[in-house]
Backbone as JSON, one array per atom type, in Angstrom:
{
  "sequence": "MPAPPRLCDRVRRIGALTVIAAVAAAMFSGSSAISAAAPPVGARPTVVLVHGAWADTSSWDGVVSALQRRGYEARAIANPLENLTTDSEYVASFLRTVRAPVVLVGHSYGGSVITNAAAGNPGVRALVYVDAAAPAVGETNGSLSGADSVLKKKPDAELFDKLPYPGAPPGAADLYLKKDIFVRHFAGDLPAVHATRLWATQRAASTAAFGTPSKFAAWETIPSWYFISSGDQIITPTSEKAMARRARSQVTIFDGGSHLTLISHPEAVTAVIEQALASVR",
  "N": [[-10.72, 26.84, -7.61], [-10.08, 27.7, -4.38], [-7.03, 27.03, -2.99], [-7.19, 23.94, -2.44], [-7.33, 21.32, 0.0], [-6.04, 18.82, -0.77], [-4.29, 19.74, -2.61], [-2.58, 21.32, -1.08], [-1.67, 19.35, 0.62], [-0.05, 17.85, -1.23], [1.87, 19.76, -1.88], [3.17, 19.96, 0.58], [3.97, 17.26, 0.7], [5.77, 17.11, -1.43], [7.72, 18.91, -0.46], [8.67, 17.53, 1.7], [9.72, 15.21, 0.48], [11.82, 16.41, -0.86], [13.49, 17.08, 1.28], [14.32, 14.56, 2.22], [15.62, 13.45, 0.06], [18.39, 13.0, -0.36], [19.05, 11.29, 1.67], [17.25, 9.09, 1.0], [18.15, 8.41, -1.74], [20.64, 7.32, -1.18], [19.9, 5.08, 0.3], [18.65, 3.6, -1.63], [20.61, 2.99, -3.38], [21.78, 0.67, -3.2], [22.07, -2.35, -1.2], [24.23, -2.25, 0.47], [24.42, 0.4, 1.12], [22.72, 0.85, 3.2], [22.18, 1.75, 6.52], [20.89, 0.75, 8.64], [20.74, -1.04, 11.61], [20.67, -4.54, 12.53], [17.74, -5.7, 14.46], [17.58, -5.87, 18.09], [17.69, -9.15, 19.67], [14.6, -10.55, 20.49], [13.17, -8.25, 20.64], [10.05, -6.45, 20.59], [7.92, -6.46, 17.95], [7.28, -3.73, 15.63], [4.41, -2.62, 13.92], [4.05, -1.45, 10.73], [1.93, 0.31, 8.62], [0.77, 0.65, 5.32], [-1.21, 2.56, 3.22], [-3.33, 2.36, 0.37], [-4.16, 3.36, -3.11], [-6.49, 6.07, -3.63], [-7.29, 6.28, -0.99], [-6.59, 6.89, 2.44], [-4.59, 7.15, 5.49], [-6.68, 6.62, 7.35], [-7.93, 4.42, 6.5], [-6.89, 2.39, 7.76], [-7.8, 2.5, 10.38], [-9.35, 0.69, 11.93], [-7.82, -1.57, 11.99], [-5.47, -0.57, 13.21], [-6.62, -0.02, 15.78], [-7.35, -2.55, 16.64], [-4.82, -3.87, 16.71], [-3.52, -2.2, 18.71], [-5.01, -2.79, 20.89], [-4.18, -5.35, 21.44], [-1.69, -4.82, 22.34], [0.45, -4.02, 20.63], [2.69, -1.87, 18.94], [1.61, 0.25, 16.46], [1.79, 1.98, 13.37], [0.39, 3.98, 10.95], [1.3, 5.0, 7.85], [1.29, 8.0, 5.92], [0.94, 7.63, 2.48], [2.33, 8.92, -0.46], [1.29, 8.67, -3.06], [2.31, 9.19, -5.69], [4.43, 8.42, -7.33], [5.81, 5.26, -7.84], [8.6, 4.82, -7.21], [9.51, 7.1, -5.88], [7.58, 7.27, -3.83], [8.09, 4.84, -2.53], [10.7, 5.33, -1.52], [10.13, 7.36, 0.26], [8.69, 5.9, 2.19], [10.61, 4.1, 2.9], [12.46, 5.82, 4.09], [10.9, 6.61, 6.43], [10.73, 4.15, 7.77], [13.25, 3.93, 8.82], [12.97, 5.36, 11.05], [11.59, 3.96, 13.07], [11.18, 1.65, 15.62], [12.8, -1.39, 15.25], [12.26, -4.98, 15.38], [10.32, -4.94, 12.31], [7.11, -5.4, 10.99], [5.89, -5.17, 8.0], [3.15, -3.78, 6.28], [0.96, -3.76, 3.5], [-1.64, -2.32, 1.63], [-3.37, -2.7, -1.32], [-2.29, -0.65, -3.81], [-0.31, 0.09, -1.88], [0.86, -2.32, -1.39], [2.74, -2.58, -3.54], [4.39, -0.5, -2.93], [5.48, -1.33, -0.33], [6.89, -3.56, -1.26], [9.1, -2.44, -2.48], [10.16, -0.58, -0.7], [11.07, -2.15, 1.57], [13.36, -3.3, 0.65], [16.61, -4.5, 1.22], [16.53, -3.7, 3.95], [17.29, -4.66, 7.07], [15.92, -4.71, 9.27], [13.16, -5.07, 8.6], [11.13, -7.66, 8.96], [8.95, -9.23, 8.11], [6.55, -9.24, 5.57], [3.19, -8.21, 4.65], [0.58, -8.58, 2.63], [-2.34, -7.1, 1.78], [-5.07, -7.68, 0.12], [-3.66, -6.69, -2.24], [-1.04, -5.58, -4.43], [1.95, -7.2, -5.57], [4.63, -6.66, -6.99], [7.07, -7.97, -9.24], [10.48, -7.35, -10.11], [10.61, -4.65, -12.41], [7.92, -4.92, -13.16], [4.81, -3.08, -13.29], [2.53, -1.56, -10.96], [0.01, -1.09, -12.24], [-0.26, -3.13, -14.02], [-1.03, -5.31, -12.71], [-3.55, -5.77, -11.68], [-5.27, -7.69, -12.78], [-6.82, -9.61, -15.26], [-9.57, -9.84, -15.12], [-10.34, -7.74, -13.61], [-12.29, -4.87, -12.66], [-11.19, -2.65, -13.4], [-9.97, -3.15, -15.88], [-12.06, -3.8, -17.46], [-13.52, -1.72, -18.24], [-13.54, 1.39, -20.03], [-11.23, 4.07, -19.38], [-12.57, 6.59, -19.16], [-14.94, 5.89, -18.03], [-14.21, 5.12, -15.55], [-12.59, 6.88, -14.16], [-12.15, 10.3, -12.89], [-10.15, 12.64, -14.33], [-7.44, 14.79, -13.78], [-5.13, 17.56, -14.23], [-2.06, 18.3, -12.34], [-0.01, 20.44, -10.44], [3.45, 20.47, -11.29], [3.59, 17.95, -12.28], [4.9, 15.03, -13.88], [5.7, 14.61, -17.43], [2.74, 13.92, -19.27], [1.42, 12.84, -17.02], [-1.21, 12.53, -14.66], [-3.67, 13.33, -12.19], [-5.86, 10.96, -10.67], [-9.16, 10.31, -9.86], [-11.51, 8.0, -8.53], [-14.56, 7.34, -10.09], [-17.89, 7.92, -8.78], [-19.81, 5.65, -8.98], [-18.19, 3.55, -9.57], [-16.56, 3.45, -7.35], [-18.32, 3.03, -5.13], [-19.79, 0.73, -5.82], [-17.95, -1.24, -6.72], [-15.32, -0.79, -5.65], [-15.7, -0.49, -2.85], [-17.62, -2.4, -2.3], [-18.7, -4.13, -0.27], [-19.43, -2.59, 1.83], [-21.75, -0.61, 3.71], [-23.93, 1.56, 1.75], [-24.04, 4.28, 2.45], [-21.8, 4.64, 3.93], [-19.7, 3.99, 2.06], [-20.2, 5.89, 0.16], [-19.41, 8.14, 1.53], [-16.67, 7.6, 1.88], [-15.91, 7.65, -0.78], [-16.4, 10.38, -1.27], [-14.33, 11.57, 0.16], [-12.02, 10.59, -0.83], [-8.48, 10.21, -1.72], [-6.63, 11.55, -4.41], [-4.77, 9.69, -6.83], [-1.72, 9.61, -8.69], [-1.28, 8.88, -12.18], [1.22, 8.18, -12.69], [2.07, 6.82, -10.48], [0.95, 4.24, -10.94], [2.17, 3.39, -13.26], [4.98, 3.22, -12.95], [7.77, 1.23, -13.17], [8.55, -1.46, -10.84], [11.5, -1.39, -8.88], [12.6, -3.21, -6.99], [12.15, -6.29, -5.29], [11.2, -7.22, -2.62], [9.91, -9.32, -1.39], [11.32, -11.52, -2.35], [13.25, -12.24, -0.58], [12.26, -11.79, 2.05], [9.99, -13.18, 4.38], [6.49, -13.61, 3.62], [2.94, -12.78, 3.88], [-0.24, -13.26, 2.77], [-3.35, -11.68, 2.31], [-6.34, -12.33, 0.95], [-9.31, -11.22, -0.46], [-12.14, -12.81, -1.48], [-14.12, -11.38, -2.85], [-12.9, -9.21, -4.04], [-12.86, -6.73, -6.51], [-11.11, -5.04, -7.73], [-8.1, -5.45, -7.47], [-7.82, -8.54, -8.35], [-8.79, -11.81, -7.11], [-7.69, -13.81, -8.73], [-5.36, -12.71, -9.74], [-4.0, -11.99, -7.43], [-3.6, -14.51, -6.15], [-1.76, -15.61, -7.77], [0.46, -13.88, -7.6], [0.99, -14.34, -4.92], [1.73, -16.98, -5.0], [4.11, -17.07, -6.37], [5.65, -15.47, -4.6], [5.73, -17.21, -2.54], [4.17, -16.95, -0.37], [2.3, -17.09, 2.71], [-1.06, -17.85, 2.61], [-4.2, -16.51, 3.16], [-7.49, -16.82, 2.41], [-10.3, -14.84, 2.3], [-13.73, -15.17, 2.58], [-15.74, -13.48, 0.53], [-16.08, -9.97, 1.13], [-14.47, -7.04, -0.05], [-12.56, -4.72, -2.12], [-11.91, -3.22, 0.09], [-11.89, -4.62, 2.34], [-10.3, -4.3, 4.63], [-11.52, -2.32, 6.0], [-14.06, -3.03, 6.36], [-13.9, -5.51, 7.7], [-11.89, -5.47, 9.89], [-10.86, -7.1, 11.97], [-10.37, -9.6, 10.73], [-8.4, -9.06, 8.98], [-6.47, -8.18, 10.74], [-5.95, -10.56, 12.14], [-4.37, -12.02, 10.27], [-2.1, -10.32, 10.16], [-1.21, -10.75, 12.68], [-0.33, -13.42, 12.39], [1.97, -13.05, 10.96], [3.32, -11.41, 12.85], [3.78, -13.28, 14.97], [5.74, -14.87, 13.85], [8.08, -13.54, 14.01], [11.11, -13.39, 15.59]],
  "CA": [[-11.15, 26.5, -6.26], [-8.95, 28.25, -3.47], [-6.17, 26.12, -2.23], [-7.8, 22.75, -1.93], [-6.46, 20.59, 1.01], [-5.17, 17.95, -1.4], [-2.99, 20.43, -3.29], [-1.67, 21.62, 0.04], [-1.0, 18.04, 1.04], [0.84, 17.55, -2.19], [3.08, 20.68, -1.73], [3.94, 19.54, 1.74], [4.73, 15.96, 0.47], [7.05, 17.46, -2.3], [8.79, 19.47, 0.37], [9.2, 16.39, 2.52], [10.51, 14.31, -0.44], [13.05, 17.11, -1.14], [14.31, 16.98, 2.34], [14.8, 13.32, 2.35], [16.02, 12.99, -1.1], [19.71, 12.64, -0.26], [19.06, 10.05, 2.46], [16.63, 8.0, 0.09], [19.05, 8.03, -2.83], [21.75, 6.57, -0.53], [19.34, 3.85, 0.74], [18.26, 2.79, -2.77], [21.68, 2.76, -4.36], [22.29, -0.73, -2.95], [21.9, -2.78, 0.27], [25.52, -1.82, 1.29], [24.26, 1.85, 1.64], [21.65, 1.0, 4.35], [23.03, 1.61, 7.72], [19.99, 0.21, 9.78], [21.31, -2.18, 12.28], [19.76, -5.53, 12.8], [17.22, -5.49, 15.7], [18.04, -6.8, 19.17], [17.02, -10.42, 19.78], [13.57, -10.42, 21.46], [12.36, -6.93, 20.58], [8.68, -6.59, 20.19], [7.77, -5.88, 16.47], [6.45, -2.56, 15.26], [3.67, -2.77, 12.69], [3.88, -0.24, 9.98], [0.83, 0.09, 7.53], [0.89, 1.54, 4.16], [-2.38, 2.46, 2.52], [-3.31, 2.29, -1.14], [-4.69, 4.51, -3.89], [-7.9, 6.44, -3.43], [-7.45, 6.14, 0.39], [-5.53, 7.48, 3.29], [-4.29, 6.38, 6.71], [-7.79, 6.32, 8.02], [-8.47, 3.15, 6.07], [-6.32, 1.41, 8.7], [-8.18, 2.84, 11.69], [-9.93, -0.47, 12.65], [-6.66, -2.55, 12.26], [-4.64, 0.0, 14.23], [-7.21, -0.22, 17.01], [-7.17, -3.93, 17.06], [-3.36, -4.11, 17.11], [-3.24, -1.67, 19.92], [-5.67, -3.53, 22.03], [-3.34, -6.53, 21.65], [-0.46, -4.43, 22.96], [1.42, -3.78, 19.61], [2.74, -0.45, 18.47], [1.28, 0.24, 15.05], [1.86, 3.14, 12.62], [-0.12, 4.08, 9.67], [2.0, 6.18, 7.26], [0.79, 8.6, 4.62], [1.54, 7.27, 1.21], [2.14, 10.12, -1.28], [0.5, 8.29, -4.15], [2.75, 10.05, -6.71], [5.32, 7.77, -8.07], [6.26, 4.14, -7.05], [10.01, 4.89, -6.78], [9.69, 8.14, -4.77], [6.77, 6.87, -2.73], [8.79, 3.8, -1.67], [11.71, 6.0, -0.83], [9.54, 8.09, 1.39], [8.33, 5.0, 3.23], [11.89, 3.54, 3.46], [13.07, 6.73, 5.04], [10.14, 6.51, 7.56], [11.08, 2.86, 8.46], [14.51, 4.13, 9.6], [12.68, 6.17, 12.34], [10.72, 3.31, 13.89], [12.01, 0.58, 16.24], [12.79, -2.7, 14.7], [11.9, -5.46, 14.15], [9.12, -4.36, 11.68], [6.21, -6.13, 10.18], [5.49, -4.05, 7.11], [1.84, -4.09, 5.72], [0.49, -2.81, 2.5], [-3.04, -2.56, 1.04], [-3.64, -2.3, -2.72], [-1.02, -0.1, -4.37], [0.58, -0.01, -0.83], [1.73, -3.52, -1.63], [3.92, -2.32, -4.53], [5.27, 0.29, -2.12], [6.26, -2.08, 0.61], [7.87, -4.48, -1.97], [10.25, -1.66, -2.77], [10.59, 0.04, 0.61], [11.68, -3.02, 2.47], [14.48, -3.94, 0.2], [17.86, -4.19, 1.87], [16.43, -3.23, 5.36], [17.41, -5.86, 7.86], [14.77, -4.61, 10.26], [11.84, -5.62, 8.19], [11.2, -9.11, 9.11], [7.77, -9.96, 7.44], [5.66, -8.54, 4.63], [1.85, -8.63, 4.78], [-0.13, -8.1, 1.58], [-3.74, -7.08, 2.09], [-5.78, -7.22, -1.23], [-2.6, -5.79, -2.66], [-0.13, -5.86, -5.53], [3.33, -7.61, -5.05], [5.25, -6.72, -8.23], [8.43, -8.36, -9.47], [11.26, -6.24, -10.7], [10.27, -4.31, -13.71], [6.51, -4.78, -13.29], [4.12, -1.91, -12.69], [1.23, -1.84, -10.3], [-1.16, -1.05, -13.08], [-0.27, -4.36, -14.68], [-1.2, -6.45, -11.88], [-4.97, -5.75, -11.28], [-5.86, -8.89, -13.18], [-7.64, -9.36, -16.55], [-10.97, -9.89, -14.7], [-10.64, -6.53, -12.75], [-13.16, -3.86, -13.28], [-10.25, -1.62, -14.03], [-9.6, -3.62, -17.17], [-13.36, -4.02, -18.15], [-14.15, -0.52, -18.6], [-12.62, 2.45, -20.46], [-10.85, 5.1, -18.44], [-13.5, 7.55, -19.05], [-15.95, 5.49, -17.01], [-13.59, 4.7, -14.29], [-11.92, 7.94, -13.37], [-12.2, 11.68, -13.21], [-8.78, 12.91, -14.42], [-7.18, 16.24, -13.74], [-3.73, 17.82, -14.11], [-1.67, 18.76, -11.09], [1.3, 21.18, -10.62], [4.83, 19.74, -11.18], [3.36, 16.49, -12.83], [5.8, 14.62, -14.93], [4.9, 14.75, -18.68], [1.73, 12.85, -19.52], [0.8, 12.32, -15.83], [-2.41, 13.2, -14.25], [-4.3, 12.74, -10.91], [-7.06, 10.17, -10.93], [-10.2, 10.09, -8.83], [-12.49, 7.02, -8.93], [-15.92, 7.84, -10.15], [-18.75, 7.4, -7.6], [-20.34, 4.34, -9.26], [-17.06, 2.52, -9.42], [-16.03, 3.38, -5.98], [-19.41, 2.53, -4.29], [-20.21, -0.71, -6.28], [-16.89, -2.12, -7.06], [-14.14, -0.6, -4.79], [-16.1, -0.66, -1.45], [-18.88, -3.04, -2.55], [-19.41, -4.66, 0.88], [-19.8, -1.49, 2.82], [-23.04, 0.12, 3.49], [-23.79, 2.61, 0.67], [-23.72, 5.56, 3.01], [-20.21, 4.65, 4.33], [-18.98, 3.85, 0.85], [-20.37, 7.22, -0.39], [-18.58, 9.01, 2.35], [-15.3, 7.4, 1.44], [-15.71, 8.16, -2.22], [-16.39, 11.83, -1.31], [-13.15, 11.93, 0.77], [-10.88, 9.84, -1.47], [-7.33, 10.89, -2.18], [-6.2, 11.27, -5.73], [-3.47, 8.99, -7.22], [-1.2, 9.96, -9.99], [-1.11, 7.92, -13.13], [2.72, 7.92, -12.59], [2.1, 5.68, -9.33], [0.54, 2.92, -11.51], [2.96, 3.23, -14.48], [6.29, 3.3, -12.66], [8.27, -0.09, -12.94], [9.28, -1.78, -9.66], [12.92, -1.54, -8.8], [12.97, -4.15, -6.08], [11.15, -7.36, -5.04], [11.52, -7.56, -1.31], [9.45, -10.7, -1.1], [12.18, -12.67, -2.71], [14.17, -12.58, 0.59], [11.65, -11.57, 3.29], [8.79, -13.98, 4.42], [5.39, -12.78, 3.43], [1.67, -13.27, 4.1], [-1.29, -12.64, 1.73], [-4.83, -11.72, 2.68], [-7.0, -12.18, -0.38], [-10.68, -11.23, -0.41], [-12.76, -13.35, -2.74], [-14.98, -10.36, -3.43], [-12.27, -8.01, -4.51], [-13.07, -6.56, -7.91], [-10.15, -4.08, -8.14], [-6.99, -6.4, -7.74], [-8.75, -9.75, -8.25], [-8.18, -13.04, -6.36], [-6.83, -14.6, -9.64], [-4.06, -12.01, -9.84], [-3.38, -12.07, -6.09], [-3.12, -15.78, -5.98], [-0.54, -15.84, -8.73], [1.5, -13.19, -7.0], [1.21, -14.97, -3.7], [2.36, -18.24, -5.24], [5.55, -16.85, -6.71], [6.29, -14.99, -3.47], [5.89, -18.33, -1.49], [3.43, -16.3, 0.79], [1.3, -17.95, 3.51], [-2.22, -17.34, 2.08], [-5.6, -16.56, 3.79], [-8.65, -16.43, 1.63], [-11.45, -14.3, 3.04], [-14.86, -15.37, 1.75], [-16.47, -12.25, 0.45], [-15.39, -8.85, 1.35], [-14.25, -6.09, -1.15], [-11.13, -4.16, -2.01], [-11.8, -2.49, 1.37], [-12.25, -5.53, 3.63], [-9.55, -3.78, 5.77], [-12.31, -1.41, 6.69], [-15.37, -3.79, 6.69], [-13.59, -6.63, 8.54], [-10.51, -5.25, 10.25], [-10.37, -8.2, 12.75], [-9.84, -10.68, 9.98], [-7.02, -8.61, 8.55], [-5.57, -8.11, 11.96], [-5.56, -11.98, 12.49], [-3.17, -12.42, 9.45], [-0.96, -9.66, 10.58], [-0.77, -11.51, 13.99], [0.35, -14.57, 12.0], [3.2, -12.49, 10.67], [4.03, -10.99, 14.05], [4.22, -14.45, 15.62], [6.86, -15.43, 13.22], [9.29, -12.6, 14.28], [11.87, -13.81, 16.85]],
  "C": [[-9.91, 26.91, -5.34], [-8.32, 27.14, -2.65], [-6.75, 24.92, -1.63], [-6.79, 21.94, -1.08], [-5.56, 19.66, 0.25], [-4.02, 18.58, -2.13], [-2.08, 20.78, -2.3], [-0.91, 20.42, 0.51], [0.07, 17.72, 0.12], [2.01, 18.42, -2.15], [3.85, 20.31, -0.53], [4.66, 18.21, 1.48], [6.01, 16.3, -0.37], [8.03, 18.09, -1.44], [9.52, 18.35, 1.19], [10.12, 15.54, 1.66], [11.89, 15.12, -0.79], [14.07, 16.92, 0.02], [15.09, 15.64, 2.49], [15.46, 12.7, 1.16], [17.52, 12.37, -1.02], [19.83, 11.21, 0.5], [18.38, 8.83, 1.6], [17.46, 7.61, -1.01], [20.13, 7.07, -2.27], [21.13, 5.14, -0.36], [19.04, 2.97, -0.57], [19.45, 2.64, -3.78], [22.34, 1.47, -4.15], [22.18, -1.0, -1.44], [23.04, -2.33, 1.04], [25.28, -0.37, 1.83], [23.38, 1.93, 2.9], [22.36, 0.88, 5.61], [22.08, 1.09, 8.87], [20.6, -1.05, 10.29], [20.23, -3.27, 12.46], [19.07, -5.36, 14.16], [17.57, -6.38, 16.91], [17.14, -8.02, 19.2], [15.8, -10.08, 20.85], [12.71, -9.25, 21.48], [11.12, -7.16, 20.04], [8.44, -5.81, 18.8], [6.97, -4.65, 16.55], [5.8, -2.9, 13.9], [3.6, -1.37, 11.93], [3.01, -0.52, 8.75], [0.8, 1.12, 6.53], [-0.42, 1.49, 3.3], [-2.35, 2.5, 1.1], [-3.87, 3.53, -1.85], [-6.08, 4.73, -3.46], [-8.43, 6.21, -1.91], [-6.5, 6.9, 1.14], [-5.35, 6.68, 4.55], [-5.54, 5.97, 7.41], [-8.32, 5.06, 7.62], [-7.93, 2.04, 7.02], [-6.8, 1.53, 10.11], [-8.6, 1.54, 12.5], [-8.77, -1.47, 13.0], [-5.83, -1.91, 13.28], [-5.26, -0.15, 15.69], [-7.09, -1.59, 17.58], [-5.76, -4.43, 17.46], [-3.09, -3.48, 18.48], [-3.86, -2.3, 21.12], [-4.94, -4.86, 22.36], [-1.96, -6.16, 22.18], [0.68, -4.09, 21.96], [1.5, -2.34, 19.32], [2.55, -0.65, 16.85], [1.25, 1.71, 14.58], [1.42, 3.05, 11.26], [0.56, 5.27, 9.0], [1.39, 6.66, 6.01], [1.57, 8.33, 3.48], [1.34, 8.41, 0.12], [1.39, 9.89, -2.48], [0.88, 8.99, -5.43], [3.55, 9.3, -7.83], [5.84, 6.5, -7.33], [7.71, 4.3, -6.47], [10.02, 5.96, -5.59], [8.69, 7.83, -3.53], [7.39, 5.82, -1.74], [9.96, 4.41, -1.02], [11.34, 6.74, 0.33], [9.29, 7.03, 2.52], [9.63, 4.32, 3.79], [12.47, 4.46, 4.4], [12.23, 6.76, 6.46], [10.57, 5.23, 8.36], [12.3, 3.09, 9.22], [14.25, 4.89, 10.88], [11.95, 5.3, 13.39], [11.53, 2.12, 14.54], [11.78, -0.64, 15.57], [12.8, -3.77, 15.72], [10.54, -4.9, 13.65], [8.37, -5.41, 10.94], [5.56, -4.97, 9.19], [4.25, -4.6, 6.26], [1.44, -3.26, 4.66], [-0.83, -3.26, 1.88], [-2.96, -1.93, -0.4], [-2.29, -1.83, -3.26], [0.09, 0.02, -3.11], [1.42, -1.23, -0.83], [2.91, -3.43, -2.55], [4.92, -1.51, -3.75], [6.19, -0.48, -1.16], [7.27, -3.08, -0.09], [9.08, -3.78, -2.3], [10.95, -1.04, -1.53], [11.31, -0.8, 1.54], [13.01, -3.55, 1.96], [15.76, -3.49, 0.78], [17.72, -3.69, 3.32], [16.33, -4.47, 6.25], [16.35, -5.87, 9.02], [13.46, -5.08, 9.91], [11.93, -7.1, 8.08], [10.01, -9.93, 8.46], [7.03, -8.74, 6.68], [4.19, -9.02, 4.71], [1.11, -7.87, 3.63], [-1.73, -8.17, 1.68], [-4.52, -6.57, 0.84], [-4.81, -6.3, -1.96], [-1.79, -6.43, -3.88], [1.31, -6.26, -4.96], [4.16, -7.74, -6.3], [6.76, -7.42, -8.16], [9.15, -7.21, -10.11], [10.89, -6.0, -12.13], [8.64, -4.32, -14.06], [5.95, -3.58, -12.74], [2.8, -2.39, -11.94], [0.12, -1.88, -11.12], [-1.3, -2.33, -13.94], [-0.73, -5.55, -13.99], [-2.65, -6.56, -11.18], [-5.65, -7.06, -11.67], [-6.83, -8.68, -14.36], [-9.16, -9.33, -16.23], [-11.27, -8.64, -13.74], [-11.59, -5.61, -13.54], [-12.34, -2.78, -13.89], [-9.88, -1.97, -15.41], [-10.77, -3.84, -18.01], [-13.92, -3.01, -18.66], [-13.2, 0.49, -19.11], [-12.36, 3.37, -19.37], [-11.84, 6.12, -18.15], [-14.69, 7.2, -18.15], [-15.53, 5.03, -15.69], [-13.19, 5.85, -13.47], [-12.3, 9.4, -13.81], [-10.55, 12.05, -13.15], [-8.48, 14.38, -14.44], [-5.61, 16.5, -13.68], [-3.46, 18.28, -12.69], [-0.34, 19.5, -11.25], [2.46, 20.28, -10.47], [4.61, 18.26, -11.58], [4.33, 16.27, -13.89], [4.98, 14.68, -16.29], [3.91, 13.63, -18.86], [0.97, 12.42, -18.21], [-0.36, 13.27, -15.4], [-2.91, 12.58, -12.95], [-5.6, 11.99, -11.3], [-7.92, 10.09, -9.69], [-11.19, 8.98, -9.32], [-13.82, 7.66, -8.98], [-16.71, 7.15, -9.12], [-19.33, 5.93, -7.71], [-19.28, 3.21, -9.12], [-16.61, 2.36, -8.04], [-17.03, 2.67, -5.09], [-19.72, 1.03, -4.53], [-19.14, -1.66, -6.32], [-15.64, -2.01, -6.09], [-14.55, -0.92, -3.43], [-17.46, -1.29, -1.54], [-19.49, -3.73, -1.24], [-19.63, -3.79, 2.03], [-21.05, -0.96, 2.62], [-22.83, 1.3, 2.49], [-23.4, 3.96, 1.33], [-22.31, 5.71, 3.36], [-19.39, 4.69, 3.0], [-19.06, 5.17, 0.16], [-19.47, 8.25, 0.2], [-17.2, 8.93, 1.95], [-15.01, 7.79, 0.14], [-15.59, 9.66, -2.09], [-15.0, 12.36, -0.68], [-11.9, 11.25, 0.26], [-9.67, 10.85, -1.71], [-7.01, 10.66, -3.63], [-4.84, 10.54, -5.84], [-3.04, 9.44, -8.53], [-1.08, 8.77, -10.83], [0.36, 7.37, -13.11], [2.89, 6.77, -11.48], [1.94, 4.27, -9.97], [1.43, 2.53, -12.65], [4.47, 3.07, -14.15], [6.83, 1.79, -12.43], [8.86, -0.29, -11.51], [10.85, -1.94, -9.81], [13.47, -2.75, -7.93], [11.8, -5.21, -5.94], [11.42, -7.93, -3.67], [11.06, -9.0, -0.8], [10.26, -11.81, -1.51], [12.99, -13.02, -1.5], [13.4, -12.46, 1.89], [10.25, -12.4, 3.28], [7.52, -13.1, 4.29], [4.06, -13.6, 3.65], [0.7, -12.57, 3.19], [-2.65, -12.84, 2.15], [-5.62, -11.36, 1.38], [-8.58, -12.37, -0.12], [-11.34, -11.8, -1.8], [-13.71, -12.34, -3.5], [-14.29, -9.22, -4.02], [-12.28, -7.94, -5.99], [-11.98, -5.55, -8.48], [-8.71, -4.91, -8.41], [-7.69, -7.72, -7.48], [-7.91, -10.89, -7.59], [-7.32, -13.77, -7.4], [-5.4, -14.03, -9.71], [-3.22, -12.17, -8.54], [-2.79, -13.48, -5.81], [-1.81, -16.09, -6.74], [0.63, -15.13, -8.06], [1.9, -13.9, -5.64], [1.98, -16.36, -3.86], [3.8, -18.05, -5.65], [6.3, -16.3, -5.51], [6.41, -16.03, -2.38], [5.17, -17.82, -0.17], [2.5, -17.39, 1.46], [-0.01, -17.11, 3.24], [-3.42, -17.48, 2.93], [-6.54, -16.03, 2.76], [-9.84, -16.13, 2.4], [-12.71, -14.48, 2.05], [-15.75, -14.11, 1.64], [-15.73, -11.01, 0.52], [-15.42, -7.95, 0.0], [-12.82, -5.73, -1.24], [-10.91, -3.46, -0.66], [-12.25, -3.37, 2.49], [-11.45, -5.1, 4.75], [-10.5, -2.93, 6.67], [-13.61, -2.23, 7.24], [-15.13, -4.86, 7.75], [-12.15, -6.54, 9.1], [-9.89, -6.33, 11.24], [-9.77, -9.32, 11.93], [-8.46, -10.32, 9.34], [-6.12, -8.69, 9.62], [-5.07, -9.54, 12.32], [-4.38, -12.41, 11.53], [-1.97, -11.65, 9.79], [-0.32, -10.31, 11.86], [0.08, -12.77, 13.62], [1.94, -14.16, 11.75], [4.1, -12.09, 11.88], [4.53, -12.23, 14.92], [5.51, -15.2, 15.08], [8.27, -14.71, 13.53], [9.86, -13.06, 15.65], [12.96, -12.82, 17.04]]
}
């Protein structure tokens, strides 16, 4: 297939990661290496939104619109979906370009990314997990979906279409969710036509993203909020409640929804982000 867009995207991302490698390495060598200054008192927070696997920044469209109507600056950043460490470094580098203070929001795998990207950055004042993973140091995103997740109940061959990609680490491959899994379990509360369109336009995620151990746990020192959909079959409420409890997060349980409640009910998700925004002084 000639030069598919996702391959082009991957090449561009690899180039971007190369450019920022030196900066990112310094940032993640320890908190003393981070030069970001504390934000001025009274500055209006910026909301930075990080999407998850099998999605892109468009998953935040409804939330961005809701925040902008309320007068907030909101930025949805493209998550490379390649490796938890380098994905987090990429987001950490982006955070240095936006006005602090920051409320950092992650959906799904994006929760693992913000857990690492916020570490040591004094400008990040709140974390918001939206149907997301919040790993402790050493945990992988893939270990946190929950024993009752559809991802644990079915063999990989029934869950994913798997394919190699250029420059992949040994044993790594790109994963696409199969149509039945995406429509029925990933986006189960969306109209079938909408869910099918999202399946058709999904972005692949590398197996390396799910298997890389977390290096940091920013929720240990940064206040956090957790939005949990009772209908989530990907990262299940059982798992999310356990992660929220250890992070001492303020929890909102949404009755129903799916793993894509941020798309089906953006106002409900925005309301929780507003709680975090209200805490920033």
